MISEVEX-617802 format. One record per residue (C-alpha): residue number from 1; residue in one letter; x negated, y negated, z negated. Coordinates in Angstrom, 2 decimals. Layout:
% MISEVEX-617802
SITE  num  residuo        u        v        w
SITE  NUM        A        X        Y        Z
...
This chain:
% MISEVEX-617802
SITE  num  residuo        u        v        w
SITE    1        M   -87.09  -167.84  -125.15
SITE    2        G   -88.46  -167.27  -121.87
SITE    3        R   -87.28  -167.82  -118.43
SITE    4        Y   -85.03  -165.22  -116.83
SITE    5        K   -87.51  -164.49  -113.92
SITE    6        D   -90.32  -163.55  -116.70
SITE    7        L   -87.85  -161.10  -118.29
SITE    8        I   -88.71  -157.42  -119.00
SITE    9        I   -86.31  -154.84  -118.68
SITE   10        Y   -87.73  -151.86  -120.75
SITE   11        D   -85.15  -149.00  -120.65
SITE   12        G   -82.26  -151.44  -120.80
SITE   13        N   -83.82  -153.67  -123.63
SITE   14        N   -84.73  -157.28  -122.89
SITE   15        I   -88.07  -158.33  -123.76
SITE   16        Y   -89.39  -161.81  -123.46
SITE   17        P   -92.70  -161.90  -122.40
SITE   18        D   -92.99  -166.02  -124.24
SITE   19        Q   -92.31  -163.78  -127.45
SITE   20        V   -94.60  -161.34  -127.38
SITE   21        E   -97.33  -163.67  -126.47
SITE   22        E   -96.40  -165.99  -129.66
SITE   23        V   -96.85  -162.73  -131.86
SITE   24        I  -100.27  -162.48  -130.21
SITE   25        A  -101.39  -165.96  -130.76
SITE   26        K  -100.94  -165.38  -134.08
SITE   27        M  -104.02  -163.31  -134.29
SITE   28        E  -107.46  -164.97  -135.27
SITE   29        G  -110.23  -164.90  -132.16
SITE   30        I  -107.11  -164.89  -129.92
SITE   31        L  -107.43  -167.89  -127.13
SITE   32        E  -104.60  -167.21  -124.99
SITE   33        S  -102.38  -164.39  -123.35
SITE   34        A   -99.88  -163.28  -121.04
SITE   35        V   -97.43  -160.85  -120.91
SITE   36        I   -95.87  -159.55  -117.36
SITE   37        G   -93.63  -156.21  -116.92
SITE   38        I   -95.77  -153.27  -115.27
SITE   39        P   -93.06  -151.03  -113.15
SITE   40        H   -92.91  -147.39  -115.06
SITE   41        P   -90.75  -144.84  -113.07
SITE   42        V   -88.88  -143.81  -116.45
SITE   43        F   -88.50  -146.95  -118.10
SITE   44        G   -88.21  -149.54  -115.75
SITE   45        E   -90.76  -152.09  -116.85
SITE   46        V   -93.37  -151.85  -119.86
SITE   47        P   -94.86  -154.85  -121.39
SITE   48        R   -98.54  -155.35  -120.21
SITE   49        A  -100.68  -158.13  -122.28
SITE   50        Y  -103.52  -159.99  -120.63
SITE   51        V  -105.50  -160.86  -123.37
SITE   52        V  -108.66  -163.81  -123.68
SITE   53        K  -110.09  -163.79  -126.96
SITE   54        D  -112.75  -165.44  -128.59
SITE   55        K  -116.74  -164.26  -127.68
SITE   56        Q  -117.28  -164.16  -131.22
SITE   57        S  -114.31  -161.92  -131.57
SITE   58        N  -114.50  -157.83  -132.67
SITE   59        L  -111.02  -157.79  -132.00
SITE   60        T  -109.81  -154.35  -130.22
SITE   61        E  -106.60  -152.93  -128.27
SITE   62        A  -105.91  -151.24  -131.38
SITE   63        D  -106.19  -154.13  -133.49
SITE   64        I  -103.75  -156.09  -131.19
SITE   65        I  -101.37  -153.20  -130.86
SITE   66        R  -101.32  -152.65  -134.80
SITE   67        H  -100.63  -156.33  -135.33
SITE   68        C   -97.78  -156.34  -132.43
SITE   69        R   -96.50  -153.04  -134.00
SITE   70        E   -95.81  -154.68  -137.36
SITE   71        R   -93.99  -157.88  -135.71
SITE   72        L   -92.18  -156.68  -132.76
SITE   73        A   -89.67  -153.99  -132.03
SITE   74        N   -91.37  -150.86  -130.77
SITE   75        Y   -90.42  -151.41  -127.12
SITE   76        K   -91.86  -154.79  -127.08
SITE   77        V   -95.18  -153.62  -127.96
SITE   78        P   -97.54  -154.49  -124.92
SITE   79        E  -100.58  -152.45  -123.34
SITE   80        I  -103.51  -154.65  -123.84
SITE   81        H  -106.12  -155.68  -121.30
SITE   82        F  -108.73  -157.73  -122.02
SITE   83        M  -109.94  -160.40  -119.40
SITE   84        S  -112.25  -163.48  -119.68
SITE   85        E  -110.00  -165.98  -118.35
SITE   86        L  -106.35  -166.05  -116.96
SITE   87        P  -105.61  -166.80  -113.29
SITE   88        K  -104.27  -170.40  -113.54
SITE   89        N  -103.37  -173.39  -111.06
SITE   90        R  -104.47  -177.09  -111.09
SITE   91        L  -102.52  -178.06  -113.83
SITE   92        G  -103.66  -175.36  -116.07
SITE   93        K  -100.73  -172.98  -115.81
SITE   94        V  -101.07  -169.31  -116.11
SITE   95        L  -100.08  -167.85  -112.43
SITE   96        K   -98.58  -164.49  -113.47
SITE   97        R   -97.73  -163.59  -110.30
SITE   98        L  -101.23  -162.92  -109.64
SITE   99        L  -101.47  -160.74  -112.51
SITE  100        K   -98.64  -158.92  -111.09
SITE  101        Q  -100.33  -158.46  -107.73
SITE  102        Q  -103.47  -156.82  -109.47
SITE  103        N  -100.98  -154.09  -110.47
SITE  104        F   -99.24  -152.77  -107.24
């Protein structure tokens, strides 16, 4: 499971971002994704996935949500936001803190 600091707590339920990322990664046409928790006034946090897809892919947000709903508990299904690339450090690690900063 993912590191504790990345843990998303949705209405008292734990969501490990790497678990959601693994489900998304199994879709054809997905290059990479990063899942973070976004503050929510009722549920505490909700999962949001930043997704980079292959340029030839016709995948939509609805396709990814449907795929996730078939494989994850309902509360683990993320909002989907497409990006051309994810922010990374020099070693290629995704900088999730930059994704979080974009949402405040």
